[in-house]
Backbone as numpy.savetxt, mean C-alpha at the origin, in Angstrom:
# Nx Ny Nz CAx CAy CAz Cx Cy Cz
-3.89 1.56 -13.21 -4.28 2.94 -12.86 -5.07 2.93 -11.57
-4.87 3.96 -10.74 -5.59 4.05 -9.48 -6.64 5.15 -9.56
-7.71 4.99 -8.79 -8.78 5.98 -8.74 -9.10 6.32 -7.31
-9.62 7.54 -7.05 -10.02 7.91 -5.68 -11.14 7.00 -5.21
-11.20 6.74 -3.91 -12.26 5.91 -3.33 -13.55 6.70 -3.24
-14.70 6.04 -3.45 -15.98 6.73 -3.31 -16.80 6.18 -2.16
-16.26 5.21 -1.41 -17.03 4.59 -0.33 -17.49 5.60 0.70
-16.59 6.55 1.06 -16.90 7.51 2.11 -18.09 8.38 1.69
-18.08 8.84 0.43 -19.16 9.69 -0.06 -20.48 8.93 -0.06
-20.46 7.70 -0.55 -21.69 6.92 -0.59 -22.20 6.65 0.81
-21.27 6.38 1.73 -21.69 6.14 3.11 -22.34 7.35 3.73
-21.77 8.54 3.48 -22.34 9.77 4.03 -23.71 10.07 3.43
-23.87 9.84 2.12 -25.16 10.05 1.48 -26.21 9.13 2.08
-25.82 7.87 2.30 -26.77 6.91 2.88 -27.16 7.31 4.29
-26.18 7.74 5.11 -26.49 8.14 6.48 -27.39 9.37 6.51
-27.15 10.31 5.58 -28.02 11.49 5.51 -29.45 11.09 5.17
-29.58 10.18 4.22 -30.91 9.73 3.79 -31.65 9.08 4.95
-30.94 8.22 5.71 -31.57 7.53 6.83 -31.90 8.48 7.98
-31.12 9.56 8.12 -31.28 10.44 9.27 -32.33 11.53 9.06
-32.75 11.74 7.83 -33.67 12.84 7.56 -34.97 12.79 8.36
-35.53 11.59 8.66 -36.76 11.59 9.48 -36.57 12.17 10.86
-35.32 12.26 11.32 -35.08 12.79 12.66 -35.00 14.31 12.67
-35.11 14.92 11.49 -35.10 16.38 11.46 -36.36 16.95 12.11
-36.32 18.19 12.48 -37.46 18.83 13.14 -38.71 18.77 12.25
-39.88 18.71 12.93 -41.14 18.52 12.21 -41.43 19.63 11.22
-41.07 20.86 11.58 -41.41 21.98 10.70 -40.59 21.97 9.41
-39.66 21.03 9.29 -38.91 20.90 8.05 -39.29 19.62 7.32
-40.45 19.06 7.69 -40.81 17.75 7.15 -40.97 17.76 5.64
-41.57 18.83 5.12 -41.76 18.90 3.66 -40.42 18.96 2.95
-39.54 19.85 3.47 -38.21 19.95 2.87 -37.47 18.63 3.00
-37.67 17.95 4.12 -36.97 16.69 4.34 -37.37 15.66 3.30
-38.68 15.63 2.95 -39.14 14.65 1.97 -38.50 14.92 0.61
-38.45 16.19 0.24 -37.83 16.55 -1.04 -36.35 16.19 -1.03
-35.68 16.57 0.06 -34.25 16.30 0.16 -33.96 14.81 0.14
-34.86 14.04 0.77 -34.67 12.59 0.80 -34.68 12.00 -0.61
-35.59 12.50 -1.44 -35.66 12.03 -2.82 -34.37 12.38 -3.57
-33.90 13.62 -3.35 -32.67 14.07 -4.02 -31.49 13.21 -3.60
-31.37 12.98 -2.29 -30.24 12.19 -1.79 -30.30 10.76 -2.28
-31.50 10.19 -2.34 -31.64 8.82 -2.83 -31.19 8.73 -4.28
-31.57 9.74 -5.07 -31.13 9.77 -6.46 -29.62 9.90 -6.57
-29.05 10.75 -5.71 -27.59 10.93 -5.72 -26.88 9.66 -5.33
-27.45 8.94 -4.35 -26.84 7.69 -3.90 -26.83 6.66 -5.02
-27.95 6.57 -5.75 -28.04 5.61 -6.85 -27.10 5.99 -7.97
-27.07 7.28 -8.34 -26.22 7.72 -9.44 -24.76 7.57 -9.10
-24.42 7.71 -7.81 -23.03 7.59 -7.39 -22.48 6.21 -7.67
-23.38 5.21 -7.64 -22.97 3.84 -7.88 -22.46 3.67 -9.30
-23.02 4.46 -10.25 -22.66 4.29 -11.65 -21.67 5.33 -12.15
-21.29 6.27 -11.31 -20.32 7.27 -11.73 -18.93 6.68 -11.78
-18.05 7.14 -12.71 -16.65 6.74 -12.65 -16.07 7.17 -11.32
-15.19 6.35 -10.77 -14.63 6.67 -9.46 -13.90 8.00 -9.48
-13.29 8.33 -10.62 -12.53 9.58 -10.68 -13.43 10.80 -10.55
-14.76 10.61 -10.74 -15.66 11.74 -10.64 -16.00 12.10 -9.21
-15.69 11.19 -8.27 -15.98 11.43 -6.86 -14.69 11.78 -6.17
-14.48 13.05 -5.85 -13.18 13.49 -5.37 -13.14 13.84 -3.91
-14.29 14.08 -3.28 -14.24 14.52 -1.89 -15.48 14.08 -1.15
-15.41 14.09 0.19 -16.52 13.69 1.04 -17.41 14.89 1.35
-18.60 14.61 1.90 -19.48 15.68 2.34 -18.87 16.36 3.55
-18.93 17.66 3.58 -18.34 18.42 4.67 -19.00 18.10 6.00
-18.21 17.76 7.05 -18.79 17.52 8.37 -19.58 18.73 8.86
-19.12 19.95 8.48 -19.82 21.16 8.91 -21.23 21.22 8.34
-21.38 20.75 7.07 -22.71 20.75 6.45 -23.65 19.80 7.17
-23.12 18.63 7.55 -23.93 17.66 8.28 -24.34 18.22 9.63
-23.39 18.91 10.28 -23.65 19.46 11.60 -24.75 20.51 11.53
-24.74 21.34 10.47 -25.74 22.39 10.31 -27.13 21.80 10.16
-27.22 20.60 9.57 -28.53 19.99 9.35 -29.12 19.41 10.62
-28.33 19.31 11.68 -28.81 18.77 12.94 -28.74 17.27 13.02
-28.10 16.63 12.06 -28.01 15.18 12.04 -26.85 14.72 12.90
-27.08 13.68 13.69 -26.03 13.14 14.54 -25.04 12.36 13.71
-23.75 12.52 13.98 -22.72 11.76 13.27 -21.98 10.85 14.23
-22.60 10.56 15.37 -21.94 9.72 16.37 -21.66 8.33 15.83
-22.59 7.81 15.00 -22.40 6.46 14.49 -21.17 6.38 13.60
-20.84 7.44 12.87 -19.66 7.46 12.03 -18.39 7.52 12.86
-18.42 8.32 13.93 -17.23 8.50 14.76 -16.87 7.22 15.49
-17.88 6.38 15.77 -17.62 5.16 16.52 -17.35 3.96 15.63
-17.27 4.17 14.33 -17.03 3.06 13.41 -15.68 2.41 13.72
-15.64 1.07 13.79 -14.38 0.39 14.12 -13.37 0.53 13.00
-12.10 0.51 13.36 -11.03 0.60 12.38 -10.87 -0.73 11.65
-10.51 -0.65 10.39 -10.18 -1.85 9.63 -8.70 -2.13 9.81
-8.35 -3.36 10.11 -6.94 -3.69 10.29 -6.58 -4.90 9.46
-5.29 -5.04 9.18 -4.79 -6.18 8.43 -4.69 -7.40 9.35
-4.80 -8.56 8.76 -4.70 -9.81 9.51 -3.39 -10.50 9.18
-2.46 -10.53 10.15 -1.16 -11.17 9.95 -1.20 -12.66 10.25
-2.33 -13.17 10.71 -2.41 -14.58 11.05 -1.40 -14.94 12.12
-0.63 -15.98 11.88 0.39 -16.42 12.83 1.78 -15.89 12.50
1.86 -15.00 11.51 3.16 -14.48 11.11 3.70 -13.48 12.13
4.97 -13.61 12.46 5.62 -12.68 13.37 6.06 -11.46 12.57
5.74 -10.28 13.07 6.08 -9.05 12.34 6.51 -7.97 13.32
7.21 -6.98 12.80 7.66 -5.86 13.62 6.50 -4.89 13.85
6.58 -4.07 14.90 5.54 -3.04 15.12 5.38 -2.13 13.92
6.49 -1.79 13.26 6.42 -0.89 12.09 5.62 -1.52 10.96
5.83 -2.81 10.74 5.09 -3.51 9.68 3.60 -3.57 9.99
3.27 -3.86 11.24 1.87 -3.94 11.63 1.18 -2.58 11.52
1.85 -1.55 12.00 1.25 -0.21 11.95 0.96 0.20 10.51
1.91 -0.08 9.61 1.71 0.31 8.22 0.59 -0.50 7.59
0.57 -1.81 7.82 -0.47 -2.65 7.23 -1.86 -2.26 7.74
-1.96 -1.95 9.02 -3.25 -1.52 9.58 -3.68 -0.19 8.97
-2.72 0.71 8.78 -3.04 2.00 8.15 -3.52 1.80 6.71
-2.86 0.91 5.99 -3.26 0.63 4.60 -4.72 0.23 4.54
-5.14 -0.66 5.45 -6.52 -1.12 5.45 -7.48 -0.05 5.96
-7.10 0.65 7.03 -7.98 1.65 7.62 -8.21 2.83 6.67
-7.18 3.21 5.94 -7.27 4.36 5.03 -7.75 3.96 3.64
-7.68 2.67 3.31 -8.02 2.24 1.96 -6.95 2.60 0.95
-5.72 2.81 1.42 -4.65 3.27 0.53 -4.29 2.25 -0.54
-4.60 0.99 -0.32 -4.29 -0.03 -1.32 -5.28 -0.05 -2.48
-6.35 0.76 -2.39 -7.34 0.90 -3.47 -7.93 -0.46 -3.89
-8.18 -1.30 -2.88 -8.77 -2.62 -3.14 -7.90 -3.50 -4.03
-6.60 -3.34 -3.88 -5.63 -4.16 -4.62 -4.80 -4.97 -3.62
-4.24 -6.11 -4.06 -3.31 -6.81 -3.18 -2.11 -5.92 -2.88
-1.47 -6.15 -1.76 -0.32 -5.30 -1.43 0.77 -6.08 -0.71
1.96 -5.52 -0.77 3.14 -6.13 -0.16 3.80 -5.10 0.75
4.22 -5.54 1.92 5.00 -4.68 2.81 6.39 -5.28 2.94
7.39 -4.47 2.67 8.78 -4.90 2.77 9.42 -4.17 3.94
9.81 -4.94 4.93 10.45 -4.42 6.15 11.95 -4.57 5.97
12.62 -3.48 5.58 14.05 -3.56 5.32 14.86 -3.82 6.59
14.45 -3.22 7.69 15.21 -3.37 8.94 15.29 -4.83 9.35
14.23 -5.58 9.12 14.19 -6.98 9.52 14.27 -7.94 8.33
14.45 -7.39 7.13 14.59 -8.19 5.91 13.43 -9.18 5.74
12.21 -8.67 5.86 11.02 -9.51 5.75 10.06 -8.95 4.70
9.35 -9.86 4.07 8.34 -9.51 3.06 7.01 -10.11 3.48
5.96 -9.28 3.47 4.61 -9.72 3.82 3.69 -9.45 2.63
2.97 -10.46 2.20 2.07 -10.34 1.05 0.63 -10.49 1.52
-0.22 -9.52 1.15 -1.62 -9.52 1.57 -2.52 -9.50 0.34
-3.72 -10.05 0.51 -4.70 -9.90 -0.56 -5.38 -8.54 -0.41
-6.33 -8.25 -1.28 -6.96 -6.92 -1.28 -7.74 -6.64 -0.01
-8.12 -7.68 0.73 -8.90 -7.51 1.96 -8.02 -7.44 3.19
-6.70 -7.46 3.00 -5.79 -7.36 4.13 -5.51 -8.67 4.83
-5.81 -9.79 4.18 -5.52 -11.11 4.75 -4.12 -11.54 4.30
-3.31 -11.98 5.24 -1.95 -12.39 4.91 -1.98 -13.62 4.02
-1.20 -13.61 2.95 -1.10 -14.75 2.05 0.24 -15.45 2.17
1.20 -14.77 2.78 2.51 -15.37 2.98 3.52 -14.36 3.45
4.57 -14.85 4.12 5.66 -13.99 4.60 6.96 -14.76 4.48
8.05 -14.04 4.26 9.32 -14.71 4.07 10.47 -13.74 4.30
11.68 -14.30 4.40 12.89 -13.49 4.45 13.23 -13.05 3.03
14.03 -12.00 2.92 14.39 -11.49 1.60 15.79 -10.89 1.62
16.42 -10.92 0.46 17.68 -10.20 0.27 17.34 -8.80 -0.22
18.10 -7.82 0.25 17.84 -6.41 -0.08 19.13 -5.72 -0.50
19.00 -4.43 -0.84 20.15 -3.66 -1.26 21.27 -3.65 -0.22
22.49 -3.72 -0.71 23.67 -3.76 0.17 23.77 -2.54 1.07
23.49 -1.36 0.53 23.68 -0.11 1.26 22.44 0.28 2.05
22.67 0.86 3.23 21.58 1.41 4.04 21.16 2.74 3.43
19.87 2.96 3.26 19.39 4.21 2.69 18.00 4.05 2.10
17.30 5.15 1.93 15.92 5.12 1.46 15.72 5.79 0.11
16.80 6.23 -0.51 16.70 6.91 -1.80 17.61 6.24 -2.82
17.26 6.38 -4.09 18.10 5.87 -5.17 18.83 7.02 -5.84
20.01 6.73 -6.31 20.79 7.74 -7.04 20.09 8.03 -8.37
19.93 9.30 -8.74 19.28 9.63 -10.01 19.94 8.93 -11.19
19.12 8.35 -12.05 19.63 7.70 -13.25 20.18 6.30 -13.05
20.06 5.76 -11.83 20.67 4.46 -11.56 20.04 3.34 -12.38
18.79 3.52 -12.77 18.11 2.49 -13.54 18.66 2.30 -14.94
19.40 3.28 -15.44 19.98 3.19 -16.77 21.45 2.75 -16.75
21.99 2.54 -15.59 23.40 2.14 -15.49 23.57 0.63 -15.60
24.77 0.22 -16.01 25.15 -1.18 -15.94 25.44 -1.52 -14.48
25.21 -2.77 -14.10 25.46 -3.17 -12.72 26.90 -2.92 -12.32
27.81 -3.10 -13.25 29.23 -2.91 -12.94 29.57 -1.45 -12.64
28.67 -0.53 -13.01 28.92 0.89 -12.78 28.33 1.39 -11.47
27.60 0.53 -10.77 26.95 0.94 -9.52 27.88 0.67 -8.34
28.25 1.72 -7.63 29.15 1.58 -6.50 28.43 0.95 -5.30
29.17 0.32 -4.40 28.55 -0.33 -3.23 27.64 0.60 -2.43
28.04 1.85 -2.24 27.23 2.77 -1.43 25.98 3.26 -2.16
25.84 2.89 -3.44 24.66 3.28 -4.22 23.64 2.13 -4.33
23.96 1.01 -3.76 23.12 -0.18 -3.90 22.03 -0.20 -2.82
21.10 0.71 -2.95 20.02 0.85 -1.96 18.70 0.29 -2.50
17.84 -0.11 -1.57 16.45 -0.44 -1.89 15.62 0.75 -1.46
15.08 1.52 -2.39 14.39 2.77 -2.03 13.10 2.53 -1.25
12.84 3.41 -0.30 11.57 3.35 0.44 10.48 4.05 -0.36
9.24 3.67 -0.13 8.14 4.36 -0.79 6.98 3.45 -1.12
6.03 4.03 -1.79 4.81 3.34 -2.23 4.86 3.22 -3.74
4.72 2.01 -4.26 4.87 1.78 -5.69 3.72 0.92 -6.22
3.23 1.28 -7.40 2.25 0.44 -8.09 3.04 -0.62 -8.86
2.82 -1.88 -8.52 3.63 -2.96 -9.07 2.80 -3.89 -9.94
3.48 -4.56 -10.88 2.80 -5.53 -11.75 3.81 -6.55 -12.25
3.30 -7.70 -12.65 4.15 -8.74 -13.19 4.60 -8.36 -14.59
5.84 -8.73 -14.92 6.39 -8.45 -16.24 7.55 -9.40 -16.48
8.29 -9.18 -17.54 9.45 -10.01 -17.87 10.72 -9.17 -17.83
11.81 -9.78 -17.36 13.09 -9.07 -17.38 13.73 -9.25 -18.75
14.96 -8.77 -18.90 15.62 -8.81 -20.20 15.95 -10.24 -20.64
15.86 -11.18 -19.70 16.11 -12.59 -20.02 14.81 -13.36 -20.22
13.68 -12.67 -20.15 12.39 -13.31 -20.37 11.80 -13.98 -19.15
12.40 -13.79 -17.98 11.89 -14.41 -16.76 10.90 -13.48 -16.07
9.86 -14.08 -15.49 8.84 -13.28 -14.81 9.40 -12.66 -13.53
9.05 -11.39 -13.31 9.41 -10.68 -12.10 8.25 -9.76 -11.72
8.26 -9.28 -10.51 7.29 -8.26 -10.10 8.01 -6.92 -10.16
7.66 -6.12 -11.17 8.28 -4.80 -11.30 7.74 -3.88 -10.21
8.65 -3.34 -9.43 8.28 -2.41 -8.37 8.43 -0.98 -8.86
9.56 -0.67 -9.48 9.79 0.69 -9.98 10.71 0.63 -11.19
10.18 0.97 -12.36 10.97 0.93 -13.59 12.11 1.94 -13.57
11.84 3.14 -13.08 12.84 4.21 -13.14 14.13 3.85 -12.43
14.01 3.14 -11.31 15.21 2.77 -10.55 15.58 1.31 -10.76
14.87 0.63 -11.66 15.13 -0.77 -12.00 15.06 -1.68 -10.78
14.07 -1.43 -9.93 13.89 -2.25 -8.72 12.73 -3.21 -8.95
12.95 -4.46 -8.66 11.91 -5.47 -8.79 12.00 -6.46 -7.65
10.93 -7.24 -7.50 10.92 -8.35 -6.55 10.94 -9.61 -7.39
11.93 -10.46 -7.18 12.07 -11.64 -8.04 12.70 -12.81 -7.29
12.65 -14.00 -7.86 13.30 -15.14 -7.22 14.80 -14.90 -7.09
15.38 -15.44 -6.04 16.80 -15.23 -5.80 17.62 -15.72 -7.00
18.61 -14.93 -7.37 19.50 -15.30 -8.48 20.84 -15.73 -7.90
21.59 -16.46 -8.68 22.88 -16.96 -8.19 23.86 -15.83 -7.92
23.87 -14.83 -8.81 24.85 -13.75 -8.65 26.26 -14.31 -8.79
27.22 -13.58 -8.30 28.59 -14.08 -8.31 28.74 -15.06 -7.15
29.57 -16.10 -7.33 29.72 -17.11 -6.28 30.08 -16.54 -4.91
30.87 -15.47 -4.90 31.30 -14.90 -3.62 30.14 -14.26 -2.85
29.06 -13.93 -3.54 27.92 -13.31 -2.85 27.11 -14.32 -2.03
27.15 -15.59 -2.38 26.46 -16.65 -1.64 24.99 -16.28 -1.36
24.29 -15.90 -2.37 22.92 -15.39 -2.17 21.98 -16.44 -1.58
22.04 -17.65 -2.05 21.16 -18.69 -1.51 21.45 -18.94 -0.04
22.72 -18.98 0.32 23.10 -19.19 1.72 22.68 -18.01 2.58
22.83 -16.82 2.07 22.43 -15.62 2.81 20.92 -15.61 3.06
20.16 -16.02 2.05 18.71 -16.03 2.19 18.28 -17.01 3.28
19.01 -18.10 3.42 18.68 -19.11 4.43 19.22 -18.75 5.81
20.10 -17.78 5.89 20.72 -17.40 7.16 19.72 -16.72 8.09
19.94 -16.90 9.40 19.08 -16.25 10.39 19.53 -14.82 10.68
20.68 -14.44 10.17 21.23 -13.11 10.43 20.66 -12.08 9.45
20.13 -10.99 9.98 19.58 -9.93 9.13 20.68 -9.27 8.31
21.85 -9.12 8.89 22.96 -8.46 8.18 23.38 -9.25 6.94
23.17 -10.56 6.96 23.50 -11.37 5.78 22.59 -11.08 4.60
21.45 -10.48 4.88 20.45 -10.26 3.82 20.76 -9.04 2.95
21.74 -8.23 3.34 22.05 -7.02 2.57 23.15 -7.32 1.56
22.75 -7.59 0.33 23.73 -7.98 -0.68 23.37 -7.55 -2.10
22.10 -7.30 -2.39 21.68 -7.05 -3.77 22.03 -5.62 -4.21
21.75 -5.36 -5.49 21.97 -4.01 -6.04 20.77 -3.10 -5.78
19.77 -3.62 -5.13 18.58 -2.83 -4.81 17.30 -3.63 -4.91
17.33 -4.71 -5.69 16.13 -5.54 -5.85 15.85 -6.35 -4.60
14.63 -6.84 -4.52 14.21 -7.70 -3.42 14.21 -9.13 -3.93
15.04 -9.98 -3.32 15.16 -11.39 -3.72 14.45 -12.28 -2.70
13.57 -13.15 -3.17 12.91 -14.13 -2.29 13.16 -15.52 -2.86
12.79 -16.54 -2.09 12.99 -17.91 -2.58 12.11 -18.17 -3.80
12.55 -19.12 -4.62 11.80 -19.46 -5.83 10.40 -19.95 -5.48
10.30 -20.80 -4.46 9.00 -21.35 -4.09 8.04 -20.27 -3.59
8.55 -19.32 -2.80 7.69 -18.25 -2.30 7.22 -17.37 -3.45
8.12 -17.07 -4.36 7.74 -16.23 -5.50 6.64 -16.91 -6.32
6.83 -18.19 -6.63 5.89 -18.89 -7.50 4.54 -19.14 -6.83
4.56 -19.51 -5.54 3.33 -19.90 -4.86 2.55 -18.72 -4.27
3.25 -17.63 -3.98 2.58 -16.49 -3.33 2.56 -15.26 -4.23
3.73 -14.73 -4.54 3.81 -13.46 -5.28 3.18 -13.57 -6.66
3.63 -14.54 -7.44 3.13 -14.67 -8.81 1.63 -14.92 -8.85
1.14 -15.76 -7.95 -0.28 -16.09 -7.96 -1.16 -14.90 -7.60
-0.78 -14.15 -6.58 -1.66 -13.06 -6.13 -1.61 -11.86 -7.06
-0.53 -11.71 -7.84 -0.43 -10.58 -8.77 -0.83 -10.94 -10.20
-1.18 -12.19 -10.44 -1.60 -12.58 -11.78 -2.92 -11.89 -12.14
-2.92 -11.16 -13.23 -4.13 -10.49 -13.70 -4.47 -9.19 -13.00
-3.60 -8.69 -12.16 -3.90 -7.45 -11.45 -2.63 -6.70 -11.07
-2.76 -5.40 -10.93 -1.70 -4.62 -10.32 -1.81 -4.76 -8.81
-0.85 -4.22 -8.10 -0.89 -4.22 -6.65 -0.01 -3.10 -6.14
0.03 -2.94 -4.84 0.83 -1.88 -4.23 1.95 -2.50 -3.41
3.15 -2.00 -3.59 4.30 -2.42 -2.78 4.71 -1.25 -1.90
4.73 -1.50 -0.60 5.17 -0.50 0.37 6.52 -0.94 0.92
7.54 -0.13 0.69 8.87 -0.43 1.23 9.12 0.51 2.40
9.17 -0.06 3.60 9.36 0.74 4.80 10.73 1.41 4.80
10.81 2.65 5.26 12.09 3.34 5.34 12.94 2.82 6.50
14.23 3.07 6.42 15.12 2.71 7.53 15.88 3.91 8.07
15.75 5.06 7.41 16.41 6.28 7.91 15.41 7.39 8.20
14.14 7.17 7.87 13.09 8.15 8.12 11.89 7.44 8.74
10.90 8.21 9.12 9.69 7.61 9.70 8.72 7.22 8.60
7.86 6.26 8.90 6.83 5.85 7.94 5.87 6.99 7.65
5.56 7.78 8.68 4.64 8.91 8.49 5.21 9.90 7.49
6.51 10.09 7.51 7.15 11.03 6.58 7.10 10.52 5.15
7.26 9.23 4.98 7.29 8.64 3.64 5.90 8.41 3.07
4.98 7.90 3.90 3.65 7.51 3.41 2.52 8.45 3.82
2.78 9.34 4.78 1.69 10.13 5.33 0.77 9.27 6.17
1.30 8.19 6.73 0.49 7.23 7.48 0.26 7.69 8.91
-0.70 7.03 9.58 -1.00 7.33 10.97 -1.13 6.02 11.74
-1.10 6.13 13.05 -1.27 4.97 13.92 -2.77 4.74 14.10
-3.27 3.62 13.60 -4.70 3.33 13.66 -5.21 3.30 15.10
-4.35 2.94 16.04 -4.76 2.85 17.44 -4.71 4.19 18.17
-4.25 5.23 17.49 -4.20 6.57 18.08 -5.57 7.23 17.92
-6.23 7.65 19.01 -7.57 8.27 18.92 -7.61 9.48 18.00
-6.51 10.20 17.90 -6.49 11.41 17.07 -5.87 11.12 15.71
-6.07 9.89 15.22 -5.31 9.43 14.07 -5.71 10.02 12.73
-7.01 10.21 12.48 -7.47 10.46 11.12 -7.11 11.85 10.63
-5.85 12.00 10.28 -5.38 13.27 9.74 -5.16 13.10 8.25
-5.32 14.18 7.52 -5.21 14.12 6.07 -3.78 13.82 5.67
-3.61 12.82 4.79 -2.28 12.47 4.31 -1.81 13.48 3.29
-0.54 13.85 3.41 0.05 14.78 2.44 1.09 14.08 1.59
1.09 12.73 1.63 2.08 11.98 0.89 1.83 12.09 -0.61
2.86 12.50 -1.40 2.70 12.46 -2.84 2.80 11.03 -3.33
1.91 10.61 -4.24 1.96 9.26 -4.76 3.15 9.13 -5.69
4.05 8.18 -5.40 5.23 8.00 -6.22 4.85 7.29 -7.51
5.51 7.67 -8.56 5.25 7.02 -9.83 5.87 5.63 -9.82
5.20 4.71 -10.52 5.71 3.36 -10.54 6.38 3.10 -11.88
7.32 2.49 -11.74 7.79 1.87 -12.92 8.09 3.01 -13.94
16.35 -0.94 -16.28 15.26 -1.59 -16.81 16.02 -2.78 -16.88
17.49 -3.41 -16.38 18.19 -4.55 -15.84 17.79 -4.77 -14.40
17.66 -6.00 -14.03 17.25 -6.33 -12.68 18.41 -6.19 -11.72
18.14 -5.48 -10.59 19.20 -5.27 -9.62 19.08 -6.25 -8.46
């Protein structure tokens, strides 16, 4: 389960408390009283359920009090650390937005770049834990056919074999054969799992090792990675916790799918209007 972040509210309360001495002298008595109230609110906020904190203090209210907010405006952006991994601009922009906005809710997260057939796994702090090539859905597209998760694989046509774009709450589970997988979306039966043999003509292992991106489009929608990468990176970082999987679109913009912004854009901090997709029953 995910909860709204309360860091922004606590930060604003703390800044108000620290700034009160700078108020005009004729409001000194009121300032002392207000300081006590704010300090109490700051302490109580620490123990409140996160769901109880739904919004930040209005900038207009701060402005009316005469308190400077320059220190907040100049706060540096939080960005993800890709280390030495090579990534596309789209992957970097999304990962930086995830960290700057706190959209991962302090959970580990995965970015899947369908255009380049790459998977990037990060810990909750945005540090890269591993990256690899992956097999993806045969068909180009960002949506799944309604009800596809309840169909037999033999009933899914080639043009319906898409890996849907979106934001998903993912967790480790078992498939119908008892093997561990990372469930990405139950409704569409999409998961991230070790590469399977499939039919001999699909040559999945050979495709995964190929340098050609076009060779990577073969699955029914699931994300296939090497056995070693799954066991050493994916399974370990998701053990005992949920996480977020972001699948980049290939026919739409990331801003349209996630409500994301460019962290390096000065006018970036706009309110996201992205609806949170529900997460999560044969592996595709």
